[in-house]
C-alpha positions, 0 to 999 in steps of 0.5 A: 156406383162410387160407394157400392164397393165401400159400403160392401167393405164396411159391411164385411168389416162390421159383420166380422167384428160383430159375429162373435158376440152374436155367436156367444149369445146364441150358444148361451141361449141355446144351452139354456133352452136345452136344459128346460123341461120341454126338451126333456119331455120331448126326449122321453116321448121319443122325439129325434134330436132334429125334431126337438131342435126344429119344433121346440128349440128354434121357436123358443129361440127366434124371438130372442134372436130377433131382439138381439139382431134388432139391438145390433143395428144401432151398433152397426150404424155407429160403427159405420159412422165411426169408420167413415168419420176416420176416413176408413169407411164411405167417401163423400159422394155417399150420404152418411153420418160419418161422411157428414161429420168428417166434411163438417170438421174439415169445413170448421177449420 
């Protein structure tokens, strides 16, 4: 497998680049949800912190997280394309938009 190592390296690079934005969004949304009335009601009823997180915060947060992850997919695709086009990503036996654009650019000269 020629492109497996390249694909793994590109995945690691894009993941490291993209995690801080996702972490900031996750933290902000959880801090926002923490201030809602359902958390206060659960605390007043005597629920533990773990129960509040599992039963109230995570279900309210999962739909938001799924949307954020879905919207991050095109950015990862474009990042892989840009890296491959610049020659830092996948290489020619692997099929990729960046590889195709790079090969097309060299053929046009």
